[in-house]
LOMI-661935 format. One record per atom (N, C-alpha, C, CB): y, x negated, z negated. Coordinates in steps of 0.2 Angstrom, whole numbers, plus 5000, padded with zeros to 4 digits. Glycine has a CB too. Example, Ala and Ser with C-alpha at 12.3 -4.5 7.8 and 13.67 -1.06 7.14 Angstrom:
2
497249344961
497849384961
498449344961
497849434955
498949364965
499549324964
500049364961
499749304971
This chain:
552
543842404273
543442384279
543042434282
543042314277
543042444288
542642504292
541942484292
542942514298
541442534292
540742524293
540542524300
540342574289
540042484301
539842484308
539342544309
539442424310
539342564315
538842624317
538542614324
539242694316
537942624324
537642614331
537342684333
537042564330
537642714338
537442784340
536742784343
537942814345
536642734347
535942734351
535342724346
535942674356
535442714340
534942704335
534742774333
535142664329
535142824335
534942894333
534342914337
535542944334
533842944334
533242974337
533143044336
532642924335
532843074341
532643144340
531943154342
533043194345
531543204339
530843214340
530743294340
530343174335
530243314343
530043384344
529343394340
530043414351
529343444335
528843454331
528543524331
528943424324
527943534329
527643604329
527743624322
526943604331
527843694321
527843714314
527243714311
528143794314
526643734314
526043744312
525543704317
525743814311
525443644315
525043604320
524343624320
525143524318
524043654315
523343664315
523143734316
523043644308
523643774318
523543844319
523243854326
524243884320
522843914327
522543924333
522943974337
521843964331
523443994334
523944044338
524544004340
524144104333
524944034345
525543994347
526043984341
525944034353
526243924341
526743914335
527443884338
526443854331
527943894334
528643874336
528743804336
529143914332
529243784340
529443714340
530143704338
529343684348
530243644335
530943634332
531043554334
531043644325
531743544334
531943474335
532143444329
532543474341
531943384327
532143354321
532543284322
531443334317
533143284319
533543224319
533743204313
534143244324
533743134312
533943104305
534643074306
533443054302
535143084302
535743054302
535743024295
536343094303
535642954294
535542924288
534942944285
536142944283
534942974279
534343004276
534243074276
534242974269
534743104280
534743184280
534443204287
535543204280
534043254286
533643284291
533943344294
532943294290
534043354300
534343414303
533743444308
534943404307
533643504307
533143544311
533443594316
532543574307
533243594322
533543644327
532943684330
534043614332
532843744329
532343784332
532443794340
532143854329
531943784344
532043794351
531943864353
531543744355
531643914349
531543984350
531043984356
532144014352
530543944356
529943944361
529343924357
530043904367
528743954359
528143934356
527643904361
527844004353
527143874358
526543844362
525943834357
526743774364
525343844361
524743834357
524643754355
524143844362
524443744349
524443674347
523943634351
524143674340
523443664354
522943624358
523343604365
522343674360
523843634367
524243624373
524743574372
524443684376
524843544366
525443504364
525243434364
525743524357
525643384367
525543314367
526043284362
525643284374
525843264356
526343234352
526643174354
525943224345
526243134358
526443064361
527043074366
525943024363
526843124371
527343134376
527943184374
527043164382
527843214368
528343264366
528443324371
529043234364
527843344374
527843394379
527243444379
527943364386
527243494382
526643544383
526343524389
526843614383
525643524389
525243514395
525343564400
524443504393
525243544406
525143584412
524643554416
525843594416
524143594418
523543574421
523143624425
523043544416
522743604430
522343654434
521843684430
522043624440
521643654424
521143684420
521443744416
520943624414
522043744415
522343804411
522443864416
523043784408
522443924414
522643974418
523343974420
522444044414
523544024425
524144024428
524744044422
524244074434
524544084418
525044114413
525144054408
524744174410
524644024406
524743964401
525143914404
524043934399
525043894410
525543844413
526243864414
525243834421
526343934415
527043964416
527343954409
527044034418
526943974403
527243974397
527443904395
526744004392
527043854396
527143784395
527743754399
526543744396
527743774405
528343754409
529043774405
528343774416
529043834403
529643864399
529743824393
529543934397
529243804390
529343754384
529643694386
528643744380
529343664391
529643594393
530343594396
529143564399
530543654399
531243664401
531743664395
531343724406
531443694390
531943704384
531943634381
531643754379
531443594381
531443534378
531943484382
530743494377
531943484388
532343444392
533043464391
532243454400
533243534390
533843554389
534143524382
533943634388
533743524377
533943504371
534043424371
533443524365
533643394375
533743314375
534443304379
533143284380
534543344384
535243334387
535843344382
535343384393
535743394378
536243414373
536343354368
536043474369
535743324366
535743274361
536043204364
535043254359
535943194370
536243134374
536943154375
535943124381
537143214376
537943224376
538243214370
538043304379
537943234364
538143224357
538243144356
537643244352
537743104358
537843034357
538443004362
537242994359
538443024368
539043004372
539743024369
538943034379
539743084366
540343104363
540543054358
540343174361
540143034354
540242994348
540442924351
539642984343
540142904356
540342834359
541042834362
539842814365
541242894364
541942894367
542442914362
541942934373
542242934356
542742964351
542542934345
542743034351
542642864344
542442834338
542742864332
542542754338
543342894333
543742914327
543342984324
544442934329
542843004328
542543064325
541843054322
542343114331
541742984321
541042964318
540943004311
541042894317
541543004307
541443034301
541243114301
542043024296
541343144307
541243214308
540643224312
541843254311
540143174312
539643174316
539143234315
539243114316
539043254308
538643304307
538843374309
538543304299
539443384309
539743444311
539743454319
540443454309
539843394322
539843384329
539143394332
540143324332
538643374328
537943374330
537743454330
537443344325
537943494325
537843564324
538143604330
538043594318
538743584332
539043614338
538643604344
539743594339
538343544345
538043524351
537343564351
537943454352
536943564346
536243584346
536043644342
535943524342
536543674339
536343744336
536143794342
536843774331
535543834341
535343874346
535843934347
534643904345
535843964352
536244014354
536244084350
536144044361
535744084346
535644144341
536044134335
534944154339
536244074333
536644064327
537344034328
536244014323
537444004334
538043964335
538644014335
538043924341
538444074338
539044124339
539244164332
538844184344
538844154327
538944174320
539144124315
538344214318
539144064317
539244014312
540043994312
538843954314
540243964307
540943944306
541143884311
541043914299
540643854313
540743794318
540843824325
540143744318
540743884326
540843914333
541543914335
540643994333
541643874341
542343864343
542743924345
542343814348
542343974348
542644034350
542944074344
542244074354
542544074339
542744114333
543344074330
542244114327
543344014330
543943974328
544543994332
543843894328
544543994338
545044014343
545344084342
544844004350
544844134341
545044194339
545444204333
544444244339
545244174328
545544174321
546244134322
545144134316
546244084326
546944044327
547444094330
546843984331
547244134335
547644174339
547944224334
547244214344
547444254329
547744304325
548244284320
547144334321
548144214318
548644184314
549344174317
548344124311
549344154323
549944134327
550344184330
549744074331
549944234333
550244284338
550344344334
549744294344
550844384337
551044444334
550544494335
551744474338
550444544331
549944594331
549844634337
549944644325
550444644341
550444684347
550144644353
551144704349
550144574353
549944534358
549244504357
550444484360
549044504350
548444464349
547844504352
548344464341
547744564352
547144604354
546944584362
547144674354
547544574366
547344564373
547144484373
548044574377
547444444369
547244374370
546544364367
547744334366
546344394362
545744384359
545144414364
545644414352
545344464367
544844494372
544744444378
545144554375
545244404380
545144354385
544644304382
545844314387
544744284376
544244234373
543544254372
544544204366
543444324370
542844354370
542444354376
542844424366
542844374381
542544384388
542244314391
543044404393
542644264389
542444194391
541844174387
543044144390
541844194381
541244174377
540644204380
541344194369
540644264382
540044294385
539844264391
540244374386
540344244395
540144204401
539844134399
540844194405
540044104394
539744044392
539044054390
540144014387
538944104387
538244124385
537744134391
538144184381
538044164396
537544174402
537444104405
537944214407
537844054405
537743994408
537543944403
538443964410
537343964396
537043924391
537443864390
536343894393
538143884389
538643834387
538743844379
539243834391
538643794375
538643804368
539243764365
538043784365
539543714368
540043674365
540643674370
539743604363
541243654367
541843654371
541843584375
542443644366
541443534373
541343474377
541043484384
540943424373
540643544384
540343554390
540743594395
539643604389
541343614393
541843644397
542343594400
542243704393
542343594407
542743554411
543143594416
542343494414
543543554420
543943584425
543543624430
544343534429
542943594432
542543634437
542243694435
541943584439
542043694428
541843754425
542343814425
541543744418
542943794423
543443844423
543643874430
544143804420
543643834435
543743854441
543143904444
543843794446
542543884442
542043934443
542043994440
541343894441
542343994433
542444054430
542944094433
542644044422
543444064435
544044094439
543844134445
544644044441
543344114448
543044144454
542744214452
542644104458
542344214446
542044274444
542544324442
541544254438
543144304439
543644344437
543944384443
544244314434
543944354449
544244384455
543844444457
544244334461
543244454455
542844504457
542844564452
542044484457
543244564447
543344614442
543644674445
543644594435
543544734443
543944794445
544644794443
543544854443
545144814446
545844824444
545944884440
546244824450
546544894438
546744944434
546745014438
547444944431
546845014444
546845074448
546145084451
547345074454
545945144452
545245154454
545145124461
545045224454
544645094463
544445074469
544845004471
544645124474
545144974466
545444904468
545144854464
546244914466
545344794466
545044734462
545644704458
544844674467
545444664453
545944634449
546444594453
545644594443
547144594451
547644564455
547544484453
548344584454
547844444458
547944374456
548344364450
548244334463
548844404449
549244404443
548844414437
549844454444
548344454437
547944474432
547444414430
547544534433
547244384436
546744324435
547144264432
546444304442
547744254434
548144204431
548344214424
548844194435
548444274422
548644294415
548044274411
548744374415
547444294413
546844274409
546744204408
546244314411
546844164414
546644094414
547244054410
546644064421
547844074410
548344044407
548244054399
549044074408
548044104397
547844114390
547244074388
547744194388
546744074392
546144034390
546343954390
545644044396
546643934395
546843854395
547343844389
547243844402
547743884388
548243874382
547843874375
548743924382
547343914375
546943914368
546443854368
546543974367
546243834374
545843764374
546243704372
545543754381
546843704374
547343654373
547443654365
547943664377
547543714362
547643724355
547043694351
547743794353
546443714354
545843684350
545743614350
545143714353
545943584356
545943504357
546443474352
546143484364
547043514351
547543484346
547243484339
548143534347
546843524338
546443524331
545843484331
546343594329
545743444336
545143394337
544543434337
545143354331
544443484340
543843524341
543443494347
543943594342
543843464352
543543424358
544043384361
543243474363
543843344366
544343294369
544543334376
543943234371
545143354375
545543384381
545543344387
546143414379
545743284386
545843244392
545243224396
546243174390
544643214392
544043194395
543743254400
543543184390
543943314398
543743374402
544143384408
543743434398
544743354409
545143364415
545443434415
544743344421
545443474410
545743534410
546443534411
545543574403
546743474409
547443474410
547643474417
547743404407
547243464422
547343464429
547343534432
546843414433
547143584428
547043654430
547743674433
546843694425
547743714439
548343744441
548243814443
548543704448
548643864441
548543934443
548543944450
549043974439
548244004452
548244024459
548944044461
547744084460
549144034468
549844054470
549844134470
549944024477
550444154468
550544234468
551044254473
550744254461
550844294478
551244324483
551544384481
550844334489
551344424476
551644484473
551744474466
551144544475
552344494463
552444494456
552244564453
553144474454
551944564448
551744624445
552244674443
551244614439
552844644441
553444684439
553744724444
553944644435
553544704451
553844744456
553444804457
553744694463
552944824454
552544884455
552744934449
551844874455
553244914445
553444954439
554045004441
553544914433
554045064438
554545104440
554945124434
554245174443
555545154434
555945174429
556145244431
556545134427
556245294426
556445364427
557145364428
556145404422
557445414431
558145434430
558345474424
558345464437
558945474423
559145514417
559045584418
559945504416
559045614424
558945684426
558145694424
559145704433
557745644426
557045654425
556845654418
556645604429
557245614414
557145604407
557345674404
557545554403
557845704406
558045774404
557545824405
558745794407
557245824411
556745874412
556145864407
556445864419
555945804406
555445794401
555645814394
555245714400
556245804392
556445834386
556445904385
557245804384
556545944391
556646014391
555946054391
557046034396
555446014392
554746044392
554546074385
554245994394
554246134385
554046164379
553346144378
554046244380
553246094373
552546064372
552446074365
552545994374
551746064363
551546074356
550946024355
551346144354
550846014349
550245964347
550345894349
549645994350
549845864352
549845794354
550345784359
549145774356
550445834364
550845824369
551545814367
550845884374
551745854362
552445854359
552545794355
552545914355
552045764352
552145704348
552245644352
551545694343
551845644358
551945584362
552545594366
551345584367
552745654368
553345664372
553945644368
553445734374
553945664362
554545644357
554545564356
554545684351
554045534355
553945464354
554245424361
553245434353
554045454366
554345424373
555045434373
553945464379
555345494372
556045504372
556445454367
556245574371
556145454361
556445404356
556445334359
556045414350
555945314362
555845244364
556345234370
555145234367
556445294374
556945284380
557645274378
556845354384
557845304372
558545294370
558645244365
558745364368
558145204363
558245144359
558045084362
557845154352
557645084368
557445024372
556944974369
558044994374
556545004364
556144954361
555344964363
556144974353
554944914361
554244914363
553844964360
553944844362
553244974362
552745024360
552645014352
552145024364
552444944351
552244924344
552744944339
552044854344
553444934341
553944944336
554045014335
554644914338
554045054340
554145134339
553545164335
554145164346
552945134336
552345164333
552445154325
551745124335
552745104323
552845094316
553545114313
552745014314
553845164317
554545184315
554645194307
554745244319
554145234305
554245254298
554245204293
553745304296
553845144295
553745094290
554245034291
553045064291
554645034297
555044974298
555744984299
554744934304
555945044302
556645064304
557045084297
556645124309
557645064297
558045084292
558645124294
558345014288
558845174292
559345224294
559945204290
559245294294
560545194294
561145174290
561745214293
561345094292
562145244288
562645284290
563345254289
562645354287
563745244294
564345214293
564945244298
564245134295
565445264295
566045294298
565845344303
566345234302
565545394300
565345454303
564845444309
565945494306
564545384309
564045364314
563345344311
564245314319
562845344314
562145324311
561845274316
561745394311
561545224312
561245164316
560545154313
561645104314
560145124317
559445104315
559445024315
558945124321
559145004310
559044924309
558344914308
559544904303
558044864311
557344844310
557244774313
556844894313
556644744312
556444684315
555944694320
556244634309
556044664326
555444674331
554844634329
555744654338
554244664330
553644624328
553544564333
553044674329
553644574339
553444524344
553844454343
553444544351
554544464343
554944404343
555244394336
555444414348
555144444331
555444444325
556244434326
555244374321
556444484331
557144484332
557444544329
557244494340
558044534325
558344584322
558744634327
558844564316
558644694326
558944744330
559444794326
558444784334
560044804329
560444854326
560744894331
561044814322
560544964331
560745004337
560945074334
560145014342
561445104338
561745164336
561245224338
562445184339
561245274334
560745334335
561145374340
560545364328
560845384346
561145434350
560845504349
560945414358
561245554351
561045624349
560345644351
561445674353
560045624357
559345644357
558845614352
559145624364
559045554350
558645514345
558745544338
558845444345
559345564337
559445594330
559045664329
560245614329
558945704334
558545764334
557845754332
558645804340
557545704336
556845684335
556745654328
556645634340
557245614326
557145574319
557145634314
557645524318
557645674314
557645734309
557045774309
558245774311
556745794314
556145834315
555545794313
556045864321
555545724314
555045684313
554345704316
554845674305
554445714323
553845744327
553545694331
554145804331
553745634331
553445584336
552845544333
554045534338
552345534338
551745494336
551445474343
551245544332
551445404343
551145384350
550445374350
551545314351
550045384344
549345374344
549145304347
549045434348
548645294351
548445234353
548845224360
547745224354
548845154363
549145144369
548845184375
549245074371
548145184375
547745214380
547945294380
547045204379
547945324374
548045394373
548745414375
547945414366
549245374373
549945384375
550045384383
550345334372
549745334386
549845324393
549445384397
549545254396
548945404395
548545454398
548945524397
547845464395
549245534391
549645594390
550245594394
549745614383
550545534394
551245534397
551245544405
551545464397
550645534408
550545544415
550545624416
549945514418
550145654411
550145724412
550745764410
549545754407
551145734406
551845764404
552245754410
552145724398
552245694413
552745684419
552545734425
552645604421
551945744425
551745794431
551945864429
550945794431
551945884423
552245944421
552945954422
552045964413
553345894421
554045894422
554245884429
554345834418
553745884433
553845884441
554245814443
554245944443
553945764440
554145694442
553845684449
554045634437
554245684454
553945684461
554145624464
554245744465
553845614470
553945554474
553345504474
554545524472
553345464480
552745414480
553145344479
552445424487
552745304477
552945234475
552445184478
553145224468
552645134482
552145084485
551945034479
552445044491
551245034479
550944994474
550644934477
550445024469
550844874477
550644814481
550244764476
551244784484
549644744478
549344694474
549044644478
548744734470
549044584475
548744524479
548044504476
549244464478
547544524479
546844514477
546544454481
546444574477
545844444479
545544394483
545444414491
544844384480
545544484492
545544504499
546144504502
545244574499
546744474499
547344474502
547844524499
547344484510
548344544503
548844584501
548644654502
549544574504
548644704497
548444774498
549044814495
547844784494
549244864499
549744914497
549544984498
550344904502
549545014492
549445084492
549945124489
548745104488
550045194491
550545234488
550245274483
550845274494
550645284477
550345324471
550945364469
550145274465
550745424467
551345474465
551645444459
551045544462
552345444458
552645414453
552445434446
553445424454
552245494445
552045514438
551445474436
551945584438
551045444441
550445414439
550545344437
549945414445
551145314438
551345244436
551745244430
551745214442
551745304426
552145304420
551745284414
552445374419
552045244410
551745224404
552245214398
551345164405
552045194392
552445184387
553045134388
552145164381
552945084392
553445034394
553945064399
553144974396
553745114402
554245144407
554945164403
553945214410
554845184397
555445204393
555845144392
555145234386
555645084390
556045024389
556345004396
555544964387
556045014402
556345004408
556945054410
555845004414
556845114408
557345164409
557945144405
557045234406
557845124398
558445114394
558845054397
558245094387
558545004400
558844944402
559244964409
558444884403
558844994413
559145014420
559745064419
558645054424
559645114414
560245164413
560845124410
559945214408
560645074405
561245044402
561645004407
560944994396
561244964411
561644924416
561944964421
561144874420
561745024423
562045064428
562645094425
561545124430
562745094418
563345124415
563745064413
563145164410
563645004416
564144944414
564044924407
564844964416
563544934404
563444894397
563344824398
562844934393
563744784395
563644704396
562944684395
564144664392
562744634399
562044604399
561944574392
561944554404
562344544389
562244514383
562144564377
562844464381
562444624378
562344674373
561644704374
562844724373
561444714380
560744744381
560244694379
560744754389
560344634380
559844584378
559844584370
560044514381
560344594367
560344584360
560044654357
561044584357
560044704360
559744764358
559044764359
560044834361
558844744365
558144744367
557744684365
558044754375
558044634363
557644574361
557444524367
557144594357
557644544373
557544494379
557844434378
557644534385
557544374380
557844314379
558244284384
557244264377
558144304391
558444274396
558644324401
558044214399
559144314406
559344364410
558844374416
560044334414
558444324417
557944334422
557444394420
557544274423
557244394414
556844444412
557244514412
556544434404
557844514410
558244574411
558244604418
558944554408
558344554423
558344574430
557644614432
558444514435
557044594429
556444624430
556444694428
555844574427
556744704422
556744774419
557144814422
556844764412
557644794426
558144834429
557844864435
558844794430
557744924435
557344954441
557845004445
556745004439
558444974447
558845004452
558545024458
559544964453
558445084460
558045104466
558345074472
558045174466
557945064477
558145044484
558745084487
557545034489
558645154485
559145194488
559845184485
558945274487
559845174478
560445164475
560745094477
560345174467
560345054477
560544984479
560844984486
559944934479
560545024491
560845034498
561445064498
560345074502
561545124493
562145154493
562745114490
562045224489
562545074485
563045034482
563344974487
562845004476
562844944491
562944894495
563444924501
562344864498
563144984503
563545024509
564245034507
563145084511
564345054501
565045074499
565445014499
565045104492
565244954496
565644894496
565744874503
565244844492
565244874507
565344844514
565844894518
564644834517
565744954517
566245004521
566944994519
566045074519
567044974512
567744964510
568044904514
567844954503
567544854515
567744794518
567944804526
567244734518
567544844529
567644864536
568344904536
567144904539
568444944532
569144984532
569744934531
569145034526
569644884527
570144844525
570344804532
569944794520
569844784536
569944754542
570144794548
569344714544
570144864547
570344914552
569844924557
570944884556
569244914555
568644934559
568445004558
568044884558
568645034553
568445104552
569145144549
567945114546
569245194552
569845234550
569745264543
570045294556
570245254539
570145284532
570045354532
570745264528
570345394536
570345464536
569845504541
571045494536
569445454544
569045484549
568545534546
568645434552
568245524540
567745574537
568145634535
567445544531
568745624533
569145684531
569345734537
569845664528
569445704543
569645744549
569045774551
569845694554
568445744551
567845774553
567645834549
567245724553
567745824542
567645884538
568145944539
567645864531
568745924540
569245974541
569146014548
569945944542
568945984553
568746014559
568146064558
568645964565
567646034555
567046074553
567246134550
566546034550
567646134545
567846194541
568246244545
568246174535
568646214549
569046264553
568646304558
569546224557
568046274560
567646314564
567246364561
567146264568
567246364554
566846414550
567246484549
566646384543
566946524545
567246594544
567846584540
566746634541
568246644541
568946644537
568846664530
569346684541
569346684527
569446704520
568846754518
570146724518
568546734512
568046784510
568446844507
567646754504
568346904509
568646964507
568446984500
568547024511
567846964498
567646984491
568046944486
566946974490
568146874488
568546834483
569246854483
568546764486
569546884489
570246904488
570346964484
570546924495
569847014485
569847074480
569847054473
569247114482
569447004471
569346984464
570046954462
568746944463
570346914467
570946884465
571446934464
571146834470
571446984468
572047034467
571947064460
571947094473
571347074458
571247104452
571447054446
570447124450
571346994447
571646944443
572446944442
571446874444
572746954448
573446954449
573747014445
573646964456
573347074445
573547134441
573547114434
573147194443
573147074432
573047054425
573447004423
572347044423
573946984428
574446924426
574046864424
574946954421
573546844428
573246784426
573246734432
572446794425
573646744437
573746694442
574046634440
574046724448
573846574441
574146514439
574746504443
573646454439
575146454440
575746424444
575646404450
576146374439
576046404455
575946384462
576146314463
576346424467
576546284458
576746214459
576246154458
577346204455
575646174455
575246114454
574546124457
575146104446
574446184460
573846194464
573246194460
573746144469
573246214453
572746214449
572446284448
572946194442
571746294449
571546364449
571446384441
570846364452
571446444440
571346474433
570646474431
571646544433
570546484425
569846484422
569546544425
569846484414
569846604426
569546654429
569346644436
570046714428
569746614440
569646594447
569046554447
570246564450
568946504443
568346464443
567746504441
568446404437
567746554437
567146594436
567046634442
567346644430
567546654446
567346684452
567046644457
568046714455
567246584457
566946534462
566246524460
567346464461
566046514454
565346504451
564946564453
565346494444
565246624453
564846684455
564646674463
565146744454
565146654467
565046654474
564546594475
565646634477
564546544472
564046484473
563346514471
564246424468
563246554466
562646574464
562346624470
562646614458
562746654474
562546694479
562546654486
563046754480
562446594485
562346554491
562946564496
561746564495
563546574494
564146584498
564646524498
564546644496
564346464497
564746404496
565146384501
564246344494
564946394508
565346374513
565946414514
564946384520
565846484513
566446524513
566946514507
566246604513
566646494502
567146474496
567546414497
566646464490
567246364501
567546304503
568146324507
567146254506
568046364512
568546384517
569046424513
568246434522
568946464508
569446504505
569846454501
569046554500
569546404498
569946354494
570446314499
569546304491
570246304505
570646264509
571246314512
570246244515
571046374513
571546424515
572146434510
571246484517
571846434503
572346444498
572846384497
571946464492
572546324498
572946264497
573446264503
572446204498
573246284509
573746284514
574346334513
573446304521
574146394510
574546454509
575046424503
574246514507
574746394498
575246374492
575746324495
574746344487
575546284499
576046234502
576546274505
575646184506
576446324509
576946364513
577446394508
576646414517
577146424503
577546454498
577946404494
577146494493
577746344493
578146294489
578746274493
577646234487
578646274500
579146254505
579746314504
578946254512
579546374503
580046424503
580346434496
579646494505
579946414491
580246414484
580246344481
579846464480
580746304482
580646234480
580646224473
581346204483
580846264469
580746254461
580546314458
581446224459
579946314456
579646374453
579946394446
578946364452
580246344443
580546364436
581246394437
580646294432
581546384443
582146424444
582046494447
582546384449
581546504451
581446564455
580746594453
581346544463
580446584448
579846614446
579946694445
579546584439
579546734448
579646804448
580246834451
579646834441
580646794456
581246814459
581146794467
581846784456
581546834471
581546814478
582146764479
581646874483
582246744485
582846694486
583446734486
582746664493
583446804486
584046844485
584146864478
583946904490
583746844473
583846854466
583546914464
584546864465
583146954468
582747014466
582146994463
582747064472
581847034458
581247014455
580647034460
581147054449
580146994460
579547004464
578946994460
579546954470
578447044461
577847044457
577346994460
577547114456
576846974455
576346924457
575946954463
575846914451
575847024463
575347054468
575747044475
575247124466
576347054475
576747044481
576746974483
577547064480
576746924479
576646854481
576046844484
576646804474
575446874482
574846864485
574846894492
574246894481
575146954493
575146984499
575546944504
575547054498
576146914502
576546874506
576046814509
577146844502
575646784504
575246734506
574746754511
574846704500
574446804510
573946834515
574246844522
573546894512
574846884522
575146904528
575346834532
575746944526
575646784528
575846724531
575246694535
576146674526
574646694532
574046664535
573846704541
573446664530
573946774541
573746814547
574146804552
573746884545
574846794551
575346784556
575146714560
576046784554
575046664555
574846594558
574246594563
574746544552
573746634561
573146644565
573246674572
572546684561
573746734571
573946764578
574246724582
574346824576
574746674580
575046634584
574646584587
575646594580
574046564584
573546514587
573146554592
573146484581
C-alpha cells in the first residue's frame, strides 16, 4: 500500500547564524522533510538588529542610513528568490507524484546555492557532460561538451539552477544570444548553421536528461522547439584540391613540424579517412601484405566502421619513413594554410554565410579554406572523377548514405560546365545542328596561315636519316629520336612551328604512300627496281612539298 504525502505541509524558514552578534551575520534557509533538516545558505548577511524573525525579512526604514537600506534590500531580494525556488520544488512534486521518493535529491537541485551546485554530483550539466563522454566517440565529444558548458555559463548569468527552470522561451532567448557570437572568419558573425548545430546538440541532451528522469521534458514545452531556417548549407563553402595541387604540396621541401603535418595530410588524402583516425595511425592501423600488394585495416572511431584499403605508392613512402604527425586540429589547420600558400594554391573561392544580418558573401583565397578535412574531400572527389563506384567509396570512407557522399564530392563548377557542355554538344551534333568537323576545319585553316616547315627540325631529321633511324612510312609513327627533337622545340617556345611541321610531314607521307603502295615490297627501292637511300626519300618529300606550294 502506498503512503500518503502532503506537499503543502512542507515549510521553510530563514534563520540567522548568530542571532546575538553585533556584526553582520549570514542567513540560511531551513527545511524539514520528515525529521531530516536541510540548510541552504543564501550567501548574504544582515545585522541581527535589522532582522524581523516574525516577517522573515530585513527592515528597511527612513531611520536607517541609505547604505543599510540598500544592503537589507539585497537580503530581501535573495529571500524572495529562494521562496520562489521552494514553491517551484513543491509544484514539481505535485505534478510528478512518481518522484516523491526522490524528493530530497530534487530539493537539493532546486535550492543549493550557485557556489556549490556546479560542483555537486546533482549538477545536471555535469551529468549531461559525463553522459556525452560515455555515449559519443572521442572525436566528437569535445565539441558537444563545449556546447553544454557554454549553456551552463549562460544559466549562471540568469541564475537558473535547475533543469525545471528551463523551458521553450528560455531556449529561444538563449538562441538569440548565440546569433551575436563571432564567426570562424575574422569580422563575421556565427552562421545560422552554426547556431542550429549548437541548439540541436543542446535540445538533444536535454531530451536525454529527461529520459533519465532528471526533469519533465513535456512540461517545459522544449519538444516544440524548431531550428531556424537555413538558406545556405555550410558544406557549400568547402573546397577540395586537385591532384595536381596535391602533387605540388608533395614536392615541397619541408622539415620539422611542416613536414610532419604535410605528410599526415598527404597520407589522409590517399586513404580518405578522418583526422582522428589518421592521428592514431600507429595505434590502430594494421598493415597486411597479400599477393605483392599491401593493405591497411582498422576500425573508424566515429562510426566503429571497419575499413580495408590498399596502400597507394604515395602512402607507402610516408608509412615507411613514419614522418607524419598531425599534432592538434588547430595546429594542423594553421600549418596547412601556410603549406598551401607555399605550394602556390591559387584562386579565390566565394564563402557565403547566413547570419542574423542576412546572406553575406565574401571571397577568400583558396589556401585559407584548407584544413585537415580537405584531404577527405579530395579523396572522394578524386575517386568519383575516376569512376570508382559509389558503394566502394562509401565502404572505404565509412559514409552511410549517398546524400553525404554528394556533399563531399567537390567537382568544380568549371569541370561540371565542361562535362555538361561535352554531353550537350554531342546531342547537338547528333541532330545535325553542329558540323562534326567544323572545329577541325577551323584548326586546319588556322595552321595553313602560319609559317612553313621549321628548317632546324628538317636539319635534325636529315641527321637522323643518315643514322638510319627514320621510321617506316606506312604507319605515320614518329621515332623516339624525332620525339626528342619535338620536345626540344617545345622547350624553345616553337610549338606553333612544330605543329605545322607535323602537319606537313603527315601530308608528305600520304603522298609517298600513294607512290609506293606497299612498303614491304618496295622498301629501299624505286618503282624501277633501283635502290634508293633514306636521305633521298627525305629529299623527295621536301621537293614534293615545294612543288605543291609553287603550284598554289
